[in-house]
Every structure is written in structure tokens, then in C-alpha cells.
C-alpha positions as CSV (number, residue, x, y, z in Angstrom):
1,M,55.2,57.5,-7.0
2,S,56.0,57.2,-3.1
3,E,55.3,54.2,-1.0
4,E,53.2,56.3,1.3
5,V,51.2,57.8,-2.0
6,A,50.6,54.5,-3.4
7,S,49.4,53.1,0.2
8,Y,46.6,55.4,0.6
9,R,45.9,55.2,-3.4
10,R,45.1,51.9,-2.4
11,I,43.1,52.1,0.9
12,L,41.1,54.9,-1.4
13,K,40.7,52.5,-4.0
14,T,39.4,49.6,-1.7
15,S,37.2,52.2,0.5
16,S,35.8,53.2,-3.2
17,I,34.9,49.5,-4.0
18,I,33.7,48.4,-0.6
19,G,32.4,51.5,0.1
20,G,30.1,51.8,-3.5
21,S,28.8,48.3,-2.8
22,S,27.8,49.4,0.8
23,V,26.5,52.5,-0.2
24,I,23.8,50.0,-2.6
25,N,23.4,48.1,-0.1
26,I,22.3,50.6,2.4
27,L,19.7,52.2,0.0
28,I,18.2,48.3,-0.7
29,G,18.6,47.8,3.1
30,L,17.0,50.9,3.5
31,A,13.8,50.1,1.0
32,R,13.4,46.4,3.0
33,T,13.9,48.0,6.1
34,K,11.0,50.1,5.0
35,V,8.4,47.7,3.6
36,L,9.3,45.4,6.5
37,A,8.6,48.1,9.1
38,M,5.2,48.7,7.0
39,L,4.2,45.0,6.6
40,L,5.3,43.8,10.1
41,G,5.4,46.9,12.3
42,P,7.9,47.2,15.5
43,S,6.8,43.5,17.0
44,G,7.4,41.9,13.4
45,V,10.9,44.0,12.9
46,G,11.6,42.6,16.9
47,L,10.7,39.2,15.7
48,I,12.5,39.1,12.9
49,S,15.7,40.2,15.3
50,L,15.4,37.8,17.5
51,Y,15.4,34.8,14.9
52,T,18.1,36.5,13.3
53,A,20.4,36.5,16.5
54,L,19.5,33.2,17.2
55,M,20.7,32.1,13.7
56,S,23.8,34.4,14.0
57,T,24.7,32.7,16.9
58,A,24.5,29.0,16.0
59,S,26.6,30.2,13.2
60,S,29.3,31.5,15.4
61,I,29.4,28.7,17.4
62,A,29.4,26.1,14.3
63,S,31.8,28.0,12.1
64,M,34.5,27.9,14.8
65,G,35.9,30.8,13.5
66,I,37.1,29.4,10.5
67,G,35.9,33.4,8.4
68,T,38.5,35.1,10.4
69,V,41.5,32.5,10.5
70,G,41.0,31.1,7.4
71,T,41.4,35.1,5.8
72,R,44.5,35.5,8.0
73,Q,46.1,31.6,6.7
74,I,45.0,32.2,3.1
75,A,46.5,36.0,3.2
76,E,49.5,34.8,4.7
77,A,50.4,32.1,2.0
78,H,49.0,34.2,-0.9
79,A,51.7,37.3,0.5
80,N,54.8,34.7,0.7
81,E,53.7,33.4,-2.3
82,D,53.8,29.7,-1.3
83,V,51.7,27.6,-3.8
84,H,51.7,24.4,-2.0
85,A,50.7,26.3,1.3
86,L,47.5,27.5,-0.5
87,A,46.5,24.9,-1.7
88,V,46.8,23.0,1.7
89,V,44.8,25.8,3.5
90,R,42.1,25.7,0.6
91,R,41.7,21.9,0.9
92,S,41.7,21.9,4.7
93,M,39.0,24.8,4.7
94,F,36.6,22.9,2.3
95,W,36.4,20.1,4.2
96,G,36.4,21.5,7.8
97,A,33.9,24.2,6.4
98,L,31.8,20.7,5.3
99,L,32.1,18.7,8.4
100,L,31.1,22.2,10.6
101,A,27.8,23.3,8.5
102,C,26.5,19.7,8.7
103,A,27.2,19.5,12.8
104,G,26.1,22.7,13.2
105,A,22.6,22.4,11.2
106,L,21.9,18.8,12.9
107,V,22.3,20.2,16.3
108,V,19.9,23.5,15.5
109,W,17.6,21.2,14.5
110,S,17.7,18.7,17.4
111,L,17.4,21.6,19.8
112,R,14.4,23.5,17.6
113,E,12.0,23.1,20.7
114,F,14.5,24.2,23.4
115,L,15.9,27.1,21.5
116,A,11.9,28.1,20.8
117,V,10.7,28.1,24.1
118,R,14.3,29.4,25.7
119,V,15.0,32.2,23.4
120,L,11.6,33.0,21.7
121,G,9.0,32.2,24.3
122,G,7.1,29.3,23.1
123,I,7.0,26.1,21.1
124,K,4.9,27.7,18.2
125,H,8.3,29.1,16.9
126,A,10.2,25.5,16.8
127,D,9.5,25.1,13.2
128,I,10.8,27.9,12.1
129,V,13.5,27.4,14.8
130,G,14.1,23.9,12.5
131,W,14.5,25.9,8.9
132,L,17.4,28.0,10.7
133,A,18.9,25.3,10.8
134,L,20.0,25.1,7.2
135,G,20.5,28.7,7.5
136,V,23.5,27.9,9.8
137,A,24.9,25.4,7.4
138,F,24.9,27.9,4.4
139,S,26.2,30.7,6.7
140,V,29.3,28.4,7.9
141,A,30.0,27.5,4.2
142,S,29.9,31.2,3.1
143,A,32.2,32.0,6.2
144,S,34.7,29.7,4.5
145,Q,34.0,30.7,1.1
146,G,34.1,34.5,2.1
147,A,37.9,33.9,4.0
148,L,39.4,32.3,0.6
149,I,37.9,35.5,-1.7
150,Q,38.8,38.0,1.0
151,G,42.7,36.3,1.8
152,M,43.4,36.4,-1.8
153,R,42.0,40.4,-2.1
154,Q,39.3,39.7,-4.8
155,I,37.8,42.8,-3.7
156,G,35.9,43.6,-6.8
157,D,34.3,40.0,-6.1
158,I,33.9,40.8,-2.4
159,A,31.6,43.8,-3.3
160,R,29.7,41.8,-6.3
161,I,28.9,39.4,-3.7
162,S,27.8,41.7,-1.5
163,V,25.6,43.7,-3.6
164,Y,24.1,40.7,-5.7
165,G,23.2,38.8,-2.5
166,S,21.1,41.7,-1.2
167,I,19.5,42.6,-4.1
168,L,18.1,39.0,-4.3
169,N,17.2,38.8,-0.7
170,T,15.5,42.1,-0.4
171,I,13.5,41.1,-4.1
172,L,12.6,37.5,-3.2
173,G,12.0,38.3,0.5
174,I,9.5,40.8,0.1
175,G,8.2,39.3,-2.3
176,L,7.1,36.4,-0.4
177,L,6.1,38.6,2.8
178,W,4.4,40.8,1.0
179,Q,2.3,37.6,-1.0
180,W,2.0,35.3,1.7
181,G,2.6,37.7,5.0
182,S,4.1,35.7,8.3
183,V,3.7,32.4,6.8
184,A,6.9,32.9,4.6
185,L,9.2,34.1,7.6
186,W,11.0,31.4,7.6
187,A,11.6,31.7,3.9
188,F,12.4,35.1,4.4
189,L,15.0,34.2,7.1
190,L,16.6,31.7,5.0
191,I,17.3,34.1,1.4
192,G,19.9,35.7,2.6
193,P,22.7,32.7,3.7
194,L,21.1,31.1,0.7
195,F,21.9,33.0,-1.9
196,N,25.2,34.2,-0.3
197,F,26.2,31.0,-0.4
198,L,25.3,30.0,-3.8
199,L,27.5,33.4,-5.1
200,G,30.1,32.1,-2.9
201,H,30.4,29.3,-4.7
202,L,30.5,30.9,-8.1
203,Y,33.0,33.5,-7.6
204,V,35.6,30.4,-5.9
205,S,35.0,28.7,-8.7
206,R,36.8,31.5,-10.7
207,L,39.5,31.7,-8.5
208,P,42.9,31.0,-10.2
209,K,43.4,27.1,-9.7
210,V,46.9,25.9,-8.1
211,Q,49.0,22.6,-8.7
212,P,50.1,22.0,-5.7
213,G,51.6,18.4,-6.0
214,K,50.6,15.8,-3.6
215,I,48.9,17.1,-0.1
216,T,49.4,14.1,2.6
217,V,47.2,14.1,5.7
218,Q,49.7,15.2,7.8
219,E,50.1,18.7,6.4
220,L,46.1,18.6,6.3
221,S,46.2,17.9,10.1
222,R,48.5,20.2,11.2
223,Q,46.3,23.0,9.3
224,W,43.1,22.1,11.1
225,K,45.2,22.2,14.3
226,M,46.1,25.5,13.8
227,L,42.2,26.6,12.6
228,L,41.0,25.0,15.8
229,R,43.3,26.9,18.1
230,L,43.4,30.2,16.6
231,G,39.7,29.4,15.9
232,I,38.0,28.5,18.9
233,P,39.1,31.8,20.9
234,F,37.8,33.7,17.6
235,M,34.5,31.7,17.8
236,G,34.6,32.4,21.5
237,A,34.5,36.1,20.8
238,G,32.0,35.6,18.0
239,L,29.9,33.6,20.2
240,A,30.2,36.2,22.7
241,N,28.9,39.1,20.3
242,T,26.0,37.3,19.3
243,L,25.0,35.8,22.9
244,V,25.0,39.5,24.1
245,Q,23.3,40.9,21.2
246,L,20.5,38.3,22.0
247,W,20.8,39.0,25.7
248,I,20.3,42.6,25.1
249,R,17.3,42.0,23.0
250,M,15.7,39.5,25.3
251,S,16.3,41.7,28.0
252,V,14.6,44.8,26.4
253,S,11.7,42.1,25.5
254,D,11.2,41.1,29.0
255,Q,11.1,44.8,30.3
256,L,9.8,46.9,27.7
257,G,8.1,44.4,25.4
258,L,8.3,43.6,21.8
259,D,7.8,47.2,20.5
260,A,10.8,48.1,22.4
261,V,12.6,45.2,20.6
262,G,11.9,46.6,17.0
263,H,12.5,50.0,18.2
264,F,16.2,49.1,19.6
265,Q,16.2,46.9,16.3
266,A,15.7,50.4,14.0
267,A,18.4,52.2,15.6
268,W,21.2,49.3,15.7
269,A,20.2,48.3,12.0
270,I,21.1,52.2,11.1
271,S,24.0,52.6,12.9
272,M,25.6,49.5,11.7
273,Q,24.8,49.8,7.9
274,Y,25.8,53.9,7.4
275,I,29.2,53.0,8.7
276,G,29.3,49.3,6.7
277,F,31.7,51.4,3.7
278,V,34.2,52.2,6.2
279,L,34.4,49.1,8.2
280,G,33.8,46.6,5.2
281,A,36.9,48.0,3.8
282,M,39.0,47.3,6.4
283,V,37.9,43.7,6.8
284,A,38.2,43.3,2.7
285,D,41.6,44.3,2.0
286,Y,43.2,46.3,5.6
287,Y,43.3,42.9,7.5
288,P,45.2,40.9,4.8
289,R,47.8,43.8,4.1
290,L,47.9,44.3,7.9
291,T,48.9,40.5,8.0
292,G,51.6,40.6,5.5
293,V,53.5,43.6,7.5
294,I,52.6,42.5,10.9
295,N,56.4,41.5,11.7
296,D,57.4,44.7,10.5
297,K,56.5,47.3,13.1
298,V,57.4,50.6,11.4
299,A,55.3,49.3,7.9
300,A,52.5,48.0,10.6
301,S,52.3,51.5,12.5
302,R,52.3,53.3,9.1
303,L,49.3,51.2,8.0
304,V,47.2,51.3,11.2
305,N,47.5,55.1,10.7
306,E,46.8,55.5,7.4
307,Q,43.8,53.1,7.4
308,T,42.9,55.3,10.8
309,E,43.0,58.6,8.9
310,I,41.1,57.4,5.8
311,A,38.5,56.1,8.2
312,L,37.6,58.8,9.7
313,L,37.9,61.4,7.0
314,L,35.1,59.3,5.5
315,S,32.9,58.6,8.4
316,A,33.1,61.9,10.1
317,P,31.2,64.0,7.7
318,V,28.2,61.2,8.2
319,F,28.7,61.1,11.7
320,I,28.0,64.9,12.4
321,A,25.2,64.8,9.8
322,M,23.3,62.1,10.8
323,I,23.7,62.9,14.9
324,G,21.6,66.1,14.2
325,L,19.2,64.5,11.3
326,T,18.4,61.9,13.6
327,P,14.2,62.4,13.4
328,W,14.1,62.8,9.8
329,I,16.2,59.4,9.1
330,V,14.2,57.5,11.7
331,H,11.1,58.6,10.5
332,L,12.2,58.7,6.7
333,L,13.6,55.0,6.8
334,Y,10.4,53.3,9.6
335,S,7.5,55.4,10.8
336,P,6.8,57.4,13.2
337,E,6.1,54.5,15.5
338,F,9.5,54.3,15.7
339,A,10.3,57.6,17.4
340,P,12.1,56.0,20.5
341,A,14.6,54.9,18.4
342,I,15.8,58.7,17.9
343,E,17.9,59.2,21.4
344,V,19.3,55.6,21.3
345,L,20.5,55.8,17.6
346,R,22.7,59.5,19.1
347,W,24.2,57.8,21.6
348,Q,24.9,54.5,19.2
349,I,26.8,57.4,17.0
350,L,29.0,58.7,19.2
351,G,29.8,55.0,20.2
352,D,30.5,55.0,16.2
353,V,33.0,57.6,16.5
354,L,35.0,55.4,18.4
355,K,34.2,52.8,17.2
356,V,36.1,53.7,13.7
357,V,39.2,54.3,15.3
358,S,39.1,51.2,17.4
359,W,38.7,49.0,14.4
360,P,42.5,49.4,12.9
361,L,43.8,48.8,16.4
362,G,41.9,45.8,17.0
363,F,43.5,44.1,13.7
364,V,46.6,44.4,15.0
365,I,45.6,41.4,17.6
366,L,44.1,39.4,14.6
367,A,46.7,40.1,12.3
368,S,49.0,38.9,15.2
369,G,47.1,35.4,15.6
370,A,46.8,36.4,19.5
371,G,43.5,34.5,19.5
372,K,43.2,34.5,23.4
373,V,44.1,38.3,24.0
374,F,41.3,39.1,21.1
375,F,39.2,36.8,23.0
376,W,39.4,38.6,26.2
377,T,39.4,42.1,24.8
378,E,35.9,41.7,22.4
379,T,33.9,39.6,25.5
380,S,35.4,41.9,28.3
381,T,33.8,44.7,26.1
382,L,30.6,43.0,25.1
383,L,29.5,41.3,28.6
384,L,30.4,45.6,29.8
385,M,28.1,46.5,27.6
386,G,25.3,43.7,28.2
387,G,25.7,44.3,31.7
388,L,24.9,47.9,31.6
389,V,21.9,47.3,29.9
390,A,20.4,44.3,31.8
391,G,21.0,46.3,35.0
392,L,20.0,49.5,34.2
393,I,17.3,49.0,31.6
394,S,14.5,48.8,34.2
395,S,15.4,52.3,35.4
396,M,16.8,54.1,32.5
397,G,14.1,52.4,30.0
398,L,15.6,51.7,26.3
399,E,18.1,54.4,26.1
400,I,20.8,52.5,28.1
401,T,21.2,50.4,25.2
402,G,22.2,53.5,23.1
403,I,24.7,54.6,26.6
404,G,25.6,51.4,27.1
405,F,27.1,50.8,23.6
406,L,28.9,54.2,24.2
407,A,30.6,52.8,27.4
408,A,31.8,49.5,25.6
409,Y,33.8,51.8,22.9
410,A,34.9,54.3,25.6
411,Y,36.7,51.3,27.7
412,Y,37.7,49.3,24.1
413,L,39.5,52.1,22.3
414,P,42.4,52.6,25.0
415,L,42.3,48.8,25.6
416,V,43.2,47.6,22.2
417,Y,45.3,51.0,21.7
418,F,47.6,49.8,24.7
419,L,47.7,46.4,22.7
420,A,49.0,47.7,19.7
421,W,51.4,49.7,21.5
422,R,52.7,46.6,23.1
423,R,53.0,44.6,19.9
424,I,54.0,47.3,17.1
425,Q,55.4,50.2,19.2
426,F,52.2,51.9,18.0
427,A,51.3,55.6,18.3
428,W,48.4,57.6,16.7
429,S,49.6,60.5,14.4
430,A,48.8,64.4,15.2
431,T,46.3,64.4,12.6
432,N,44.7,61.6,13.8
433,I,44.6,63.1,17.1
434,K,43.1,65.9,15.7
435,L,40.5,64.2,13.6
436,L,39.1,62.0,16.4
437,S,38.8,65.2,18.8
438,A,37.2,67.1,16.4
439,A,34.8,64.5,15.0
440,F,33.5,63.2,18.6
441,L,33.3,67.1,20.4
442,I,31.5,68.1,17.2
443,C,28.8,65.5,17.3
444,V,28.8,66.2,21.1
445,W,27.9,69.6,20.5
446,I,25.4,69.0,18.2
447,V,23.4,66.5,20.5
448,L,23.2,69.0,23.2
449,L,22.1,71.9,20.8
450,S,19.5,69.2,19.5
451,R,18.4,68.8,23.2
452,Q,17.7,72.6,23.5
453,S,16.3,73.2,19.7
454,S,16.0,70.8,17.3
455,L,15.9,73.2,14.5
456,A,19.3,74.2,15.8
457,G,21.2,70.9,16.0
458,E,20.0,70.4,12.3
459,I,21.0,73.2,10.9
460,T,24.2,73.4,12.8
461,A,24.7,69.3,11.7
462,I,24.2,70.2,7.7
463,I,26.7,73.2,8.2
464,M,29.8,71.0,10.1
465,A,29.2,68.1,8.1
466,S,29.3,70.4,4.5
467,V,33.0,71.8,6.3
468,F,34.7,68.6,7.3
469,S,33.1,67.1,3.8
470,L,35.2,69.9,2.1
471,Y,38.2,69.3,4.3
472,T,37.8,65.5,3.9
473,L,38.1,66.4,0.0
474,S,40.7,68.7,0.0
475,R,43.1,66.2,2.2
476,L,42.3,63.4,0.2
477,S,43.2,65.0,-2.9
478,R,46.5,65.7,-1.7
479,M,47.8,62.3,0.6
480,S,46.8,60.8,-3.0
481,N,48.1,62.6,-5.2
482,V,45.3,62.5,-7.5
483,S,44.6,64.8,-10.8
484,G,41.3,65.8,-12.9
485,P,38.3,66.7,-11.8
486,V,38.9,65.4,-8.5
487,R,42.0,67.2,-7.6
488,R,40.6,70.5,-8.7
489,L,37.6,69.5,-6.2
490,G,40.2,69.0,-3.5
491,N,41.8,72.7,-4.3
492,L,38.6,74.3,-4.1
493,G,38.1,72.6,-0.5
494,R,41.5,73.2,0.8
495,T,40.9,77.1,-0.2
496,L,37.6,77.2,1.2
497,T,38.5,75.3,4.8
498,T,41.8,77.5,4.8
499,K,39.3,80.7,4.8
500,L,37.3,79.2,7.5
501,D,40.6,78.4,9.2
502,F,40.0,74.8,9.2
503,K,44.1,74.0,9.2
504,Q,45.1,71.0,7.3
């Protein structure tokens, strides 16, 4: 088996594991979202969105980038088979996460009244904000656990934690809201972080034990300095993301009301959920692998191109189908009350096409450990999106939230491409250029058709998504050299797409 085929097979295997768990999570999330929409309505969904954004912001600050940097450090030690270095990183992450989790929880609890007034608009929310302090502590601890599992490439464990956590969160969280209504809102918000922490602890305890010998305070100190040196810029980028998301929601709430926040959250949740199977695979396996070969420019460039092609092949049919069937999806997953989310979601899907191809490039910066570059790249993109929303929402309405998302990734993609070229002399393959162009142009075409005739857009979306799916199947079967039923289906797809002049 050639090195290229082996690499494609590994990416496909990872994508299938993470993708399978993501599909399960999406189905569970859809059911949870539907029940929340029925129980709480747009304003309730919007309020949960604000609470969640606040907890995410606090968690991003408190974690100090330990998840991202920890993954890099663990992956590097694991790739070099350096048992002692791995033990030092693990020990430093444990004590660092414990300190950061306690500090983050204490700060949020101490500022609960201030945050309730400034973020949520009233002192009545102070009690729930106080409970969110526990969620922050669990989230920081989970980030450390996830970095260890991910850095050691335990892909199956990542998928299990994700699925089991989602199931427990949904069953217990919805049960509490169903029984006690908004009184149980604090428990609903805490269940997710709590079970992620407990499951993370379970799977970390199953990792192979190491016998490194004596670990000195000096070694731990050096590792903490490294985690802080790289972690602060990454934390800053994560903080910028959550702050901008909070800023957008507050702008929507101030200008259009809490119902509009619920409409925005509906579009955002759908947009983030359905591409999770692609982005999740990148985070789980591609990032650690890229870290291991980042100093080999040829190998790194090849890996980026392989990951980009797989990501486009898997996601393009979904983009095409969803952009035409958006009204059906919003009504099915939420209710007719969420109709304003339809146009927002269409703009976001166009942005997602660019997002999927920009992510493999962005990981080049992460794998290189270029913290400051990563911070300014991410922050400038987020500020562009937030600035467009805050500045134009009064004149353009809710639709600017989707347009701003697309504009942000139209800026981000060429920027990270240039940075990847600077670091590893990266260039897209001809296949990836064709795939990106085809996916984006087809999506634009369907949007234009849908505005003239909803039925025409839906029919075209179904046909084009089916054609692209056949091409994806045939291309994947060839690049991974699989056998059996998958190969036969791939040959059928290749025959049909060839007849349609869909060249491979």
C-alpha cells in the first residue's frame, strides 16, 4: 500500500469515527433543540444562548489555551516516543488545569451580580450566573482531559465521550426542564460540562501509564512557562471568539429583541452542527498528525491537501442539499416561528464552504506554535464579523449576521492561505481548486434560484447534491483503494458521473 493511499485511508477512518459520532450528536441535538423550542420558544432559546455564551467566554479566559497548547505538546512528545517528556506534560497539565479551574470559578462567582446586570440585563439573573461558575471549572478540567486524549490520538475515546455526553445531557437536561420548567435552567446549563468532565476522567484513567522516573520542579516550571507562552495567545483568540459571539447576541437583543436572538441562535446552531463531522475529524486527528510533520514542508503540504480534499468531498453534498432545503430544515428542527432564521442560515452555509477549506490551513499556524500570528489572524476575522453586525444590524436587520459570517471567511481564507504558503510553501492541488469552485458556485446558483422559486431551488439542490454524492463516493473509493461493496458503489458512481461529464 502506497504512503498516499495509507494517508487517505487514515483520514477516512478518522472521519468515519468522528463523523459517525457527530451524526449521532446532530440527531440528538436536533431532538433537544426541537423540545427546547417547543418548551421555551424563541425568547427562551435566546436566553439559553446568552447564558451559554457567557459560560464559554469565562471558560476561554480561565483555560488559558490549555486545550490547544496541551494537545500540541502531548502530540509532539507522543510522536517522538519520549516517555519522560510525555509524563512531564501530563503532570504539568494536571496541576495547571486544577489551579485554573478553581481560579476561574472563583472569579465568575465573585462577579455574578456585575455579569448579570451587564450581560443579561438584570440582577435577577445573578443566581444562575453564580451556578455557571461550576460549569466554568468543569469546562477547564475537560479541556485538559481532552488535550491528553486527543494528543495521544485516542480517536475512539473522543467519539465515545462526545456521544455519551450528548445522550446524558439531553435526557437529563430536557427531563429537568420538562418537569420544572425555567426553574431548572441552571441545572440544564451545568449538566453538559459536568458529564464531559466525568467521562473525560474515566477515559483518561484508562490511558497507558508511564514510568518517567523523577520529575523535577524545574521541568514542571519550564513546561508551565511553555504552556503560558503559547497558551495566552491561543486563549486570547478563543476569548475573542466567545466575546464576539456574545457581542453579536447582545447587539441583536438590543436592536431586534430576544426573539431575534433565538432566530440567530437557531441558524447558528444548525450551521455549526451539520459540519461538525468534518471539523471534528480535523481537530481529533489531523491537528496532532500535522504537529508531528510540520517541520517537513513537503509532508505537511501533502497532508493539508489530503485533508482539504476529504473535507470538501464529505461536506459539499451536505452544503448543496441544505442550502436549497433550508425552509424545510428550519421548520422541522424548530417551528414556523423561527422563519427569520432561513435567510441567515443560507448566508452562513456559503460561509461554511469557505470555512471548511480554511480550517486545514489555520491548523498550520497552530502546529507551528505561532501563537501571536494565530491570535491576530483569528481576532481580526472575528472583529470584522462582529463589527459588520453591530454597525449594520439597525439598517439591514437580522440578515447581516449571516452576511457578516460569509464576509469574515472571505477575508480569513486568503489570509491563512498566504500564511501557510509562508511557513510550508503550501499550494492547493488542482483538484481542490476545482472542488472548492464547484461547491461554492453551485451553492450560489441554488440561492439565486430559491429567491425566484422555492420549488426550483429545492429540486435543483436535491439533484446537484445527488450528483456530487456520486462523485464523492467514486473519488473516495479510488483514493483509498477500498474493496468490497464500497468499491462496487464507487465504480457505479464513477460510471454515472462520467456519463454526466463530471470529470474526475
